[in-house]
PARO-466434 format. One record per atom (N, C-alpha, C): x, y, z. Coordinates in steps of 0.001 Angstrom, whole numbers, padded with zeros to 6 digits, always signed. Example, Ala and Ser with C-alpha at 12.3 -4.5 7.8 and 13.67 -1.06 7.14 Angstrom:
PARO-466434
+013190-005690+007800/+012300-004500+007800/+013200-003300+007800/+012850-002250+007080/+013670-001060+007140/+012900+000030+007870/
END
This chain:
PARO-466434
-088029+038883+065664/-087991+037784+065311/-086685+037465+065704/-086284+036043+066126/-084943+035648+066695/-084518+035488+065521/-083146+036213+065462/-081919+036006+063942/-081586+034488+064543/-081321+033549+065634/-080549+032809+065483/-080512+031784+064589/-081886+031068+064374/-082155+030165+063242/-081500+030600+061725/-081285+032143+061397/-081046+032465+060277/-079210+032052+060079/-079072+032567+061312/-077388+032799+061473/-076821+031482+061553/-077578+030227+062023/-077197+029034+062092/-077257+028215+060633/-078433+028809+060169/-078313+028304+058926/-077189+028795+057708/-077125+030131+057672/-075766+030801+056987/-074397+030188+057110/-074392+029819+058411/-072836+029365+059037/-072754+027981+058698/-074301+027320+058536/-074018+025917+058019/-073788+025832+056715/-074670+026808+055791/-074211+026764+054284/-073096+027090+054097/-072341+028019+054820/-070921+028448+054528/-070003+027304+054746/-070363+026581+055686/-069569+025663+056041/-069796+024137+055212/-070762+023910+054592/-071059+023122+053650/-070393+023469+052526/-070493+024448+051996/-069745+024637+050850/-068336+024716+050961/-067886+024945+051941/-065983+024855+052401/-065785+023412+052369/-066396+022834+052901/-066271+021039+053156/-066698+020245+051920/-067619+021042+050956/-067639+020577+049760/-066404+020643+049020/-065900+021886+048639/-064861+022540+047937/-063266+022359+048186/-063475+021830+049283/-062091+021534+050298/-060783+020628+049344/-061584+019725+049108/-060751+018687+048210/-060681+019184+046841/-061440+019819+046182/-060994+020152+044869/-060073+021538+045359/-060066+022398+045896/-058998+023144+046520/-057635+022767+046608/-057508+021583+047187/-056487+021182+047492/-055693+020544+045980/-056735+020409+045045/-055969+019689+043502/-055890+020942+042856/-056393+022130+043094/-056692+023039+042107/-057015+024342+043017/-055817+025379+042624/-055891+026389+043257/-056544+027622+042478/-056395+028746+042776/-057461+030202+042132/-055930+030232+040999/-056431+030593+039833/-055661+031157+038582/-055749+032758+038827/-054750+033379+038419/-054911+034796+037821/-054282+035152+036439/-055455+035716+035769/-054968+036116+034332/-054924+037472+034121/-053807+037886+033519/-053617+039325+033515/-053054+039641+031977/-053115+041008+031802/-052345+041422+030655/-053155+041857+029424/-054383+041653+029185/-055243+041656+028244/-055633+042911+027978/-055511+043764+026864/-055892+045163+026884/-056823+045050+025716/-057777+046002+025406/-058717+046117+024707/-060114+045307+024514/-060461+044498+023619/-061807+043803+023478/-061669+042626+024953/-062803+042829+025420/-063529+041301+026632/-062509+041384+027602/-061512+042867+027517/-060430+042693+028799/-061101+042527+030204/-062224+043247+030581/-063035+042659+031643/-063501+041801+032336/-063470+040822+030913/-063893+039404+031647/-062390+038621+031353/-061812+038507+030654/-060564+037783+030681/-059746+038213+031791/-059314+039577+031994/-058176+039627+033209/-059265+039392+034709/-058321+038712+035527/-059186+038737+036895/-058791+037423+037425/-059052+036929+038917/-058519+035844+039673/-059824+034897+039433/-059426+033728+039216/-060756+032952+038618/-060621+031544+040040/-061421+031442+040576/-061380+030598+042017/-062041+029237+041400/-061544+027933+042222/-061872+026720+041698/-063695+026481+042335/-064467+026343+041852/-065641+025954+041861/-066185+024714+042604/-065331+023874+042777/-065874+022218+042879/-066426+021459+042453/-066845+022285+040885/-067294+021007+040040/-066580+020724+038797/-067045+019673+038245/-066066+019402+037357/-067259+019704+035751/-066482+019859+034697/-067075+020029+033404/-066384+019208+032320/-066898+018520+031568/-065897+017707+031061/-064663+016558+031180/-064991+016542+033007/-064062+015561+033439/-062707+016369+033968/-063089+017662+034209/-061996+018702+034597/-062466+019881+035315/-061670+020733+035983/-062291+021564+036976/-062417+022513+036292/-063354+023069+036744/-063847+024595+036410/-063433+025822+037593/-063396+027008+036760/-063045+027895+037897/-064196+029168+037178/-064183+029925+038298/-065161+031270+038049/-064564+032641+038451/-064784+033360+037862/-064318+034555+037930/-064719+035161+039300/-064061+035928+040109/-064305+036252+041630/-065405+037202+041216/-065167+037992+040425/-066338+039395+039808/-067655+038740+040086/-068852+038944+040316/-070026+038366+040166/-070822+038673+039246/-070561+038181+038245/-070862+037982+037048/-070655+036369+036227/-071592+035761+035780/-070903+034701+034898/-070028+034591+033814/-068724+034296+034512/-067403+034189+033870/-066770+033019+034153/-066751+032274+033267/-066295+030883+033760/-064872+030121+032867/-064131+029336+033471/-062824+028901+032692/-063103+027352+033138/-062830+026491+031652/-063108+025082+031512/-062677+025057+030389/-062823+023236+030234/-062388+022912+028981/-063398+022274+028075/-063470+022261+026984/-064325+022317+026416/-064876+020766+026128/-063864+019944+026622/-064060+018439+025955/-063422+017824+024931/-062836+018583+024095/-062086+018342+023424/-060828+018829+023299/-060305+020191+022528/-058875+020627+022276/-058340+022011+023042/-059559+022175+023962/-059442+023584+024075/-059640+024013+025695/-059087+024862+026374/-059779+025540+027577/-059954+027081+027023/-061008+027283+027401/-061798+028647+027348/-062066+029416+028296/-062452+030796+028213/-063009+031534+029357/-064677+032195+028652/-065485+031948+029203/-066859+031995+028518/-067791+032350+029753/-069058+032931+029117/-070207+033474+030020/-070831+032239+030664/-070821+030903+029502/-071627+029774+030214/-070975+028598+030012/-071060+027690+030860/-070775+026068+030760/-071299+025499+029613/-070597+025274+028515/-071251+024480+027532/-070225+023962+026583/-070147+024155+025461/-069210+022991+024413/-068155+024409+024102/-068378+025595+024651/-066938+026698+024334/-067240+027370+023148/-068123+027040+022183/-068316+027536+020966/-068002+029096+020878/-068684+029557+021414/-068612+031234+022030/-067922+031560+023350/-066641+032182+023135/-066242+032359+024322/-065439+033733+023951/-064584+034110+025219/-063853+035460+025087/-062177+035113+024643/-062061+034125+025047/-060762+033666+024714/-060484+032120+024664/-059504+031764+024080/-059069+030068+024291/-057703+029856+024319/-057241+028594+024592/-056018+028184+024623/-055929+026802+024352/-055331+026347+023130/-055100+025092+022700/-054448+023996+023365/-055274+022466+023578/-054340+021343+023905/-054480+020450+023128/-053902+019347+023836/-054070+018350+023112/-055026+017454+023602/-056098+017802+024712/-057326+017074+024857/-056780+016492+026127/-055513+016132+026805/-055289+015494+027837/-054885+016380+029204/-054576+017558+028951/-054324+018413+029961/-055475+018463+031157/-055178+018587+032293/-055889+018646+033565/-055945+019824+034092/-055191+021117+033646/-055602+022180+033643/-054898+023361+033127/-055340+024516+032639/-054566+025310+031478/-052993+025531+031994/-052852+025566+033491/-051332+025966+033531/-050205+025025+032980/-050392+023997+032726/-049764+023106+032454/-049432+023449+030590/-049797+024333+030218/-050005+024488+028454/-048953+025664+028000/-048233+025237+027078/-047446+026363+026459/-048312+027060+025498/-047670+028198+024682/-048503+028627+023709/-049110+029849+024262/-049883+030531+023580/-050340+031860+023933/-052051+031729+024016/-052621+032874+024734/-054279+032396+024600/-054682+033371+023488/-055698+032897+022929/-056021+033431+021432/-057066+034230+021670/-057028+035546+021315/-058270+036386+021799/-059157+036982+020526/-060355+037444+020795/-060913+038164+019581/-060861+039715+019487/-059912+040140+018788/-059957+041611+018709/-060845+042499+018323/-060772+043657+018405/-061653+044755+017810/-062138+044600+016410/-061323+043980+015613/-061611+043853+014150/-062302+042527+013847/-062601+041733+014690/-063460+040911+014530/-062313+039332+013940/-061451+039453+014428/-060196+038262+014213/-059426+037723+015357/-059309+036274+015202/-058915+035700+016477/-057420+035504+016409/-056529+036379+017438/-055330+036357+017272/-054602+035677+018414/-053300+035165+018556/-052929+034725+019583/-052389+036140+020304/-052357+036631+021610/-052114+037405+022234/-050829+037134+023533/-049900+037303+022893/-048358+037050+023947/-048717+037690+025575/-049683+038997+025628/-049315+039684+026917/-050363+039154+027745/-050715+038190+027317/-052374+037648+028366/-051083+036443+029085/-050824+036336+030518/-050217+035812+031415/-051337+034764+032344/-050940+033735+032775/-051750+033155+033810/-050875+032751+034700/-051148+032647+035913/-050432+032410+037101/-050922+031597+038273/-050334+030711+039128/-051396+030099+040487/-051377+031194+041214/-052486+031234+042095/-052694+031986+042636/-053468+031328+043929/-053145+031476+045269/-054004+030659+046547/-055545+031038+046320/-056154+029762+046735/-057828+030041+046662/-057695+030823+047716/-059037+031560+048094/-059591+032487+049010/-060615+031853+049842/-060767+031834+051075/-061650+031206+052134/-062254+032631+052902/-062492+033582+051851/-063550+034527+052243/-064924+034039+052594/-065647+034316+053230/-066894+033865+053842/-067674+034606+052637/-067597+035539+052188/-068333+036376+051056/-068196+035735+049874/-066721+035505+049518/-066689+034486+048124/-067119+033377+047943/-067249+033020+049149/-067293+031414+049358/-069561+031665+049016/-069780+032399+049792/-071342+032806+049146/-071446+032882+047698/-070366+033489+047377/-070400+033757+045677/-070489+032828+044834/-069543+031839+045150/-069469+030202+044951/-070396+029809+045007/-071093+029711+045796/-072535+028836+046090/-073273+029405+044867/-073656+030386+044553/-074644+030822+043263/-075242+029744+042601/-074040+029518+042192/-074171+028571+040540/-074596+027250+041137/-074776+026920+042282/-075457+025795+042619/-076788+026063+042676/-077152+027318+043482/-078303+027393+043344/-079161+027915+042270/-078298+028339+041187/-079191+028364+039842/-079788+027147+039512/-078362+026023+039440/-078771+024606+039033/-079903+024079+039436/-079991+024209+040866/-081193+023593+041464/-082386+023862+040611/-082669+025161+040451/-083722+025767+039662/-083701+025536+038486/-082681+024883+037668/-083218+024810+036084/-082256+026081+035275/-081788+027225+035942/-081627+028283+035475/-080171+028004+034769/-079735+026996+034810/-078299+026800+034077/-078718+026264+032612/-079577+025867+032619/-079956+024872+031277/-080700+025897+030101/-080213+025602+029178/-080427+026998+027743/-082040+026862+027833/-082376+025654+027392/-083883+025516+027151/-084633+026241+028120/-084305+026263+029403/-085196+026457+030496/-085087+028376+030259/-084179+028612+030246/-083413+030261+030010/-084647+030773+029126/-084148+029957+027679/-084848+030589+026511/-086635+030643+027188/-086995+029661+027325/-088830+029548+027925/-088926+030419+028938/-087925+030685+030240/-088300+032017+031039/-088102+033392+030368/-087297+033561+029355/-087235+034804+028640/-088305+035157+027897/-088508+034285+027303/-090399+034072+026362/-091073+034718+027328/-091397+034066+028371/-092437+034432+029261/-092135+036141+029660/-090848+036102+029686/-090718+037677+030367/-090806+038649+029475/-090468+038275+028408/-090413+039529+026835/-091757+038941+026094/-092915+039265+026733/-094207+038372+026380/-094517+038987+024802/-094038+040503+024606/-094281+041256+023358/-093226+041079+022442/-092422+040068+022759/-090932+039827+021472/-090281+040790+021191/-089969+041994+021959/-088855+043238+021426/-087725+042932+021986/-087583+041871+022717/-085866+041568+023415/-085517+042480+024318/-086421+043564+024774/-085975+044530+025871/-087016+044296+027061/-086694+044154+028575/-087453+044202+029460/-087375+045029+030322/-088196+045630+030950/-088192+046886+032084/-087655+046261+033462/-087730+047125+034414/-088101+046718+035647/-088920+046180+036104/-090040+047039+035825/-091369+046690+036196/-091865+045299+035705/-091406+044796+034606/-091691+043325+034136/-090880+042680+034716/-089958+042873+035111/-089072+041810+036199/-089399+041893+037252/-089674+042625+037959/-090453+042390+039308/-091608+041825+039170/-092164+041719+038144/-093502+041035+037996/-093257+039405+038088/-092043+039634+036971/-091756+037865+036836/-091174+037211+038064/-090639+037885+038750/-090092+037368+040182/-091399+037128+041407/-091896+038013+041315/-093491+038046+042307/-094069+036700+041864/-094631+036297+040710/-095277+035405+039971/-094286+034011+040498/-092848+034150+040224/-092417+032883+040336/-092210+032408+041761/-092395+033289+042587/-092090+033430+044241/-093362+033170+044677/-094702+033478+044427/-096013+033408+044448/-096531+031908+043979/-095756+031310+043084/-096085+030194+042354/-095257+028907+042828/-094276+029423+043983/-093848+028236+044812/-092684+027691+044043/-092190+028227+042324/-091603+027870+041605/-090064+028578+042435/-090083+029526+042886/-088826+030595+043257/-088833+030318+044929/-088002+030250+045994/-087895+030380+047207/-087978+031800+047947/-088906+031932+048978/-089446+033553+048972/-088094+034709+049562/-087125+033874+049608/-085893+034817+049879/-085840+036070+048654/-086236+035182+047534/-085610+036030+046322/-086329+037159+045910/-087334+037581+046843/-088635+038576+046175/-088372+039605+047533/-087325+040383+047392/-087063+041781+047882/-086456+042991+047184/-087353+043672+047107/-087324+045071+046169/-085781+045600+046454/-085123+046154+047179/-083793+046505+047468/-083018+045863+046770/-082992+044480+046860/-082284+043417+046356/-082577+043530+044629/-083602+043634+044042/-083722+043449+042721/-083585+044621+042339/-083500+046038+042791/-083135+047338+042342/-081538+047139+041956/-080927+046761+042683/-079393+046221+043044/-079302+045528+041627/-079659+044692+041774/-079685+043489+040243/-079802+044065+039253/-081051+045021+039087/-081558+045559+037904/-080164+046604+037617/-079917+047369+038494/-078846+048749+038134/-077256+048025+037649/-077055+046912+038183/-075740+046318+038336/-075891+045787+036313/-076741+045148+036279/-077064+044043+034644/-077000+045585+033562/-077658+046703+034070/-077896+047516+032840/-076782+048588+032904/-076161+048712+034049/-075189+050031+033933/-073790+049186+034006/-073491+047926+034566/-072201+047245+034279/-072303+046195+033375/-073175+045105+033553/-073114+043984+032682/-073730+044391+031429/-074587+045343+031720/-074791+045539+030156/-074442+047116+029422/-075274+047466+028200/-074608+048623+027640/-075340+050099+028254/-075298+050165+029506/-075679+051229+029819/-077267+051907+029624/-077919+051219+029188/-079545+051847+029071/-079946+051398+030227/-081797+051694+029983/-082804+051326+031177/-083192+049733+031124/-082618+049131+029986/-083501+047938+029556/-082383+046876+030138/-083152+045659+030319/-082378+044287+030273/-082723+043798+028711/-081705+043463+028152/-081871+042852+026631/-081488+041176+026969/-081924+040292+025789/-081726+039111+025838/-080367+038849+026417/-079316+039402+025622/-077781+038595+026032/-077418+038815+027516/-078390+039868+028168/-078092+040335+029611/-078683+039273+030522/-079620+038565+030059/-080733+037656+030975/-079921+037042+031799/-078660+036228+031716/-078126+035138+032444/-077615+035877+033602/-076921+037421+033272/-076086+038077+034084/-077439+038314+035376/-078415+038947+034753/-079610+039439+035722/-080023+038156+036627/-080265+037325+036096/-080403+035919+036906/-079506+035639+037990/-077982+035850+037745/-077185+035890+038844/-077098+037096+039698/-077401+037979+039000/-077249+039350+040255/-078493+039247+041099/-079933+038563+040659/-080938+038552+041122/-080483+037961+042567/-079976+036855+042536/-079510+035672+043449/-078627+036251+044564/-077576+037164+043648/-076480+037625+044598/-076879+038650+045399/-077833+039414+044778/-077885+040589+045756/-079100+040102+046676/-079743+039348+046627/-080850+038771+047708/-080085+038276+048637/-079094+037359+048386/-078258+036612+049335/-077803+037801+050282/-077105+039001+049719/-076340+039933+050639/-077659+040858+051358/-078724+040749+051067/-080086+041516+051314/-080397+040661+052549/-080501+039458+052397/-080664+038544+053628/-079744+038678+054827/-078492+038982+054490/-077463+039206+055472/-077535+040459+056251/-077696+041480+054962/-077639+042743+055491/-079083+042987+056586/-080164+042472+056400/-081193+042494+057152/-081166+041800+058544/-080380+041207+058644/-080257+040284+059823/-079353+041248+060617/-078177+041645+060093/-077302+042508+060725/-078097+044057+061140/-079112+044301+060564/-079449+045613+060768/-080609+045199+061616/-080029+045324+063060/-081214+045084+063824/-082168+046076+064442/-082130+047142+063857/-083214+048203+064001/-084126+048026+063067/-084088+047396+062089/-085145+047341+061121/-085241+048693+060164/-084305+049470+060654/-084264+050682+059572/-083495+050874+057963/-083128+049575+057642/-082806+049397+056669/-080937+050328+056353/-080439+050216+057551/-079146+050954+057524/-078740+050239+059120/-077341+050241+059011/-076631+049663+059918/-075272+050546+060411/-075294+050500+062097/-073969+051488+062693/-073021+050165+062670/-072159+050567+063395/-070891+050004+063337/-071034+048771+064774/-071502+048915+065487/-072135+047963+066630/-072890+046838+066222/-073854+047167+065295/-074654+046587+064369/-073749+045678+063346/-072795+046077+062862/-072047+045627+061888/-071021+044538+062411/-070057+044795+063660/-069429+044232+064356/-070305+042718+064738/-071468+042993+065249/-072273+041754+065864/-072611+040893+064694/-072892+041503+063470/-073305+040894+062193/-072577+039889+061921/-071060+040538+061770/-069861+039715+061208/-069465+038578+062163/-069630+038653+063318/-069358+037734+064303/-070183+036667+064379/-071557+036630+063988/-072519+035831+063725/-072061+035016+062548/-071919+035859+061168/-071567+034884+059958/-070363+034423+060309/-069533+034296+060793/-068182+033525+061388/-066892+034333+061195/-067464+035823+060642/-066190+036522+060630/-065673+037224+061828/-064685+036667+062779/-064182+037615+063804/-063098+038341+063873/-063813+039520+063734/-063074+040984+064152/-062740+041443+065331/-061584+041767+065726/-061231+042556+066530/-061788+044044+066728/-062415+044704+067956/-063018+045933+067903/-062145+047009+066619/-060840+047011+066847/-059971+048034+066020/-060377+047591+064421/-060568+046245+063833/-060805+045865+062912/-061857+045862+062293/-063090+045751+063313/-064105+046196+062875/-064547+047632+062474/-063588+048393+063259/-063956+050164+062963/-063315+050309+061748/-062066+049614+061270/-061420+049934+060370/-062213+049257+059211/-062968+048120+059264/-063580+047678+058140/-065030+048667+057854/-065601+048745+059029/-066714+049555+058702/-066507+051220+058353/-064822+051549+058631/-064785+052628+058009/-064859+052930+056112/-064224+051657+055795/-064221+051486+054693/-065583+051352+053583/-066747+051053+054467/-067772+051287+053844/-068254+052414+053926/-068313+053121+055531/-068890+054258+055451/-068035+055483+054837/-067999+055520+053643/-067064+056571+053124/-067395+057957+053352/-068737+058579+053576/-069101+059817+053988/-068776+059895+055528/-068626+059031+056127/-068409+059003+057751/-069467+059511+058345/-070796+059141+058074/-072150+059476+058489/-072571+058714+059577/-071612+057409+059815/-072037+056504+060882/-072948+055810+060770/-073607+055602+059388/-074776+054870+059157/-074436+054252+057734/-074507+052741+057585/-074343+052340+056553/-075591+051874+055598/-075778+052146+054388/-077072+051462+053641/-076551+050071+052851/-077527+049824+052437/-077401+048626+051693/-076390+048767+050358/-076918+049555+049776/-075778+049855+048776/-074549+049811+048669/-074005+050645+050022/-072716+050615+050138/-072121+049331+050636/-073044+048834+051804/-072698+047594+052066/-072541+046063+050674/-073315+046703+049527/-072983+045649+048282/-071303+046061+047760/-071179+047240+047898/-069868+047817+047672/-068767+046877+047690/-068881+047072+049579/-067763+046690+050331/-067385+045125+049863/-068872+044459+050014/-068331+043207+049538/-067864+042802+048107/-068398+043654+047614/-067547+043372+045793/-066235+043770+046015/-065613+044451+046927/-064302+044724+047179/-063527+043445+047461/-064299+043090+048671/-063943+041668+049267/-063853+040352+048233/-064675+040221+047426/-064686+039375+046605/-064029+039100+045415/-063832+040323+044913/-062783+040684+043691/-061815+042118+043640/-060861+041653+044601/-059752+043018+044809/-059705+043865+043919/-059688+042705+042675/-058907+043556+041722/-059915+044657+040649/-061112+044639+040889/-061940+045204+040170/-061737+046781+039954/-062146+047124+038935/-062182+048406+039184/-063209+049412+039879/-062890+050375+040753/-064034+050740+041627/-064849+051806+041454/-064321+052326+039924/-065303+053083+039376/-066709+052232+038805/-066805+050884+039168/-067581+050237+038483/-068839+050131+039494/-068151+050827+041133/-069291+051042+041905/-070167+052320+042076/-069727+053225+040709/-069923+054630+040969/-071835+054352+041202/-072500+053866+040346/-073450+053755+040034/-074687+053708+041435/-073994+053284+042793/-074646+052817+043976/-074887+054248+044827/-074195+055355+044461/-074819+056326+044921/-075546+057175+044450/-076436+057417+045293/-077557+058327+044929/-077373+059635+044740/-076840+060079+043629/-076686+061613+043482/-075591+062011+043772/-074894+061671+044648/-073573+061970+045117/-072389+062137+043996/-072393+060957+043427/-071552+061087+042257/-072139+060795+040811/-073426+060971+040483/-073899+060880+039318/-073346+062007+038363/-073263+063174+038729/-072828+064171+038006/-071326+063982+037247/-070178+063366+038674/-068905+063033+037951/-069158+061855+036898/-069934+060645+037270/-070068+059381+036224/-070323+060016+034993/-071438+060542+035006/-071834+061176+033442/-070964+062169+032767/-070284+062982+033644/-069135+063772+032691/-068076+063008+032257/-067584+061807+033207/-066436+061176+032585/-067047+060173+031528/-068261+059734+031405/-068921+059124+030313/-069318+059974+029025/-070163+061406+029169/-070087+061809+027940/-069568+063325+028091/-068572+063916+028911/-067928+064868+028558/-068922+065908+029597/-068527+067239+029602/-069056+068131+030090/-070655+068666+029405/-070933+067840+028159/-072044+068389+027646/-073080+067767+028424/-072624+066261+028912/-073674+065585+030094/-074520+066180+031130/-073489+067390+031498/-074206+068469+032932/-074313+069130+032740/-074144+070062+031366/-073864+071331+031497/-075284+072079+031889/-076121+071322+031762/-077696+072034+031940/-078099+071542+033511/-077231+070999+034160/-077674+070519+035444/-077218+071843+036667/-078256+071983+037355/-077880+072969+038550/-078705+072865+039747/-078128+073003+040994/-079133+073003+042047/-079765+074449+042501/-081198+074325+042589/-081353+075674+043009/-082186+075272+044250/-082386+076408+045194/-083080+076601+046053/-084756+076091+046133/-085285+075405+046801/-086554+075111+046673/-087380+075979+047117/-088889+076339+046921/-089365+077418+047682/-090594+076852+047726/-091876+076969+048340/-093324+076618+047927/-093750+077301+046605/-093226+078301+046293/-093492+078886+044765/-093486+077852+043803/-092164+077416+043783/-091847+076196+042940/-092796+074988+042960/-093256+074531+044405/-094100+073638+044171/-095468+073790+043725/-095908+075336+044072/-097238+075775+043705/-097456+075762+041892/-096354+075923+041600/-096239+075962+039840/-096341+074714+039299/-095831+073628+040291/-095458+072132+039886/-097067+071581+039590/-097737+071837+041049/-099067+071684+041496/-099840+072145+040210/-099784+073127+039739/-100925+073635+038802/-100785+073023+037334/-099230+072429+036981/-099078+071940+035750/-099806+070647+035936/-099400+069794+037247/-100147+068592+037165/-101649+068785+037277/-102066+069518+037975/-104004+069579+037727/-104263+069819+036462/-103671+070802+035804/-103821+070851+034543/-103751+069950+033212/-102699+069051+033647/-102549+067611+032904/-103696+066785+033156/-104419+066248+034418/-105243+065937+034873/-106664+066309+034218/-106633+067306+033986/-107599+067873+033283/-107715+068125+031579/-106808+067502+031157/-106734+068004+029714/-106480+066374+029123/-107293+065996+028477/-107579+064320+027849/-106379+064453+026828/-106101+065207+026278/-104793+065466+025161/-103674+064982+025713/-103411+065511+026768/-102087+066126+027580/-101874+064439+028247/-102837+063899+029010/-103049+062341+029420/-103134+061750+028192/-103183+061905+027161/-103196+060813+026174/-101524+060732+025752/-101204+061797+025489/-099894+062102+025294/-098743+061305+026119/-099254+061525+027478/-098391+060939+028665/-098276+059329+028546/-099685+059260+028465/-099951+057558+028088/-098959+056918+027053/-099166+057341+025998/-098529+057195+024703/-096949+056752+025174/-096629+058219+025837/-094757+057688+026101/-094600+056556+027067/-095500+056312+028204/-095205+055341+029008/-095465+054108+028262/-096629+053612+027740/-097009+052764+027067/-096190+052474+025561/-095122+052749+025393/-094305+052990+024295/-094343+051607+023362/-094497+050412+023953/-094752+049168+022909/-095924+048867+023050/
END
């Protein structure tokens, strides 16, 4: 397959985004917020980039982190940071104004935050400063996601409710990876979503990020995590498109030569030394090959340099999982974990157990009840 059309399309898309937002960047730079500790700090602290869009007649900023967090004016007397562009009734923090300000930097007073005890209080530690807007190609790709979601109506609350109701058909307010996969396949096959949104590796990354980072760490996507899931599905599929074109060998991994050529095709001109240095940042185990999950972690670092690197701990299959579990749950989380040398005897024992279960209707029924829990 000739990759040239893809690269022309990708470069044209990035250029179009850049041209569309250039005028807004001239008027509105990035905003950096820091100093919040405690409740909602991961949503409030960070760098917010201008989106080039307006809401209630004023500029909108979005967090560099790949999750839906926006800074906007409510149209009345508040600037807010919230997960959704709406009237700002539900938000993480707000700052009062007279209804006439064009950006929150010009305001005096403190940001008011929702504390652990459920009370709203002014937090004098929260500070906002101007920052230069970034022209990073991957950040521009992130800023294009909101427009993609809007085209498909996925920023409309009624549409989201309808889609969630269809996904959560039994009404228990949680959905599994299999149910999400089924939804994506049906929407793509029905022509409602473009075909590039149906890639299993990308869906797995979207699911993992939603449940482990954006959500509460369980194995289910809950209703309040749905918006984050949709954004993650779009984001990781965009990255998978790029990764697949860089991976000239088609083995779902790339070496430094593929990486260098791919970055050049995307418009990131790197010298051989710079390409080697960037590749070394991705190839943390120095194996000479980079997987999609490692590529995603590198892009996240480019998009959001302020992020906590421990958020990427979920991308490593087995390599760091014990360390992450101990950090979250103490030594009890892994005290029973050990690695033993495998042998054919172990395989034979397991095979006997499986065959016994197949021939035992009670065991099969018990296993089915565990699987079909709802």
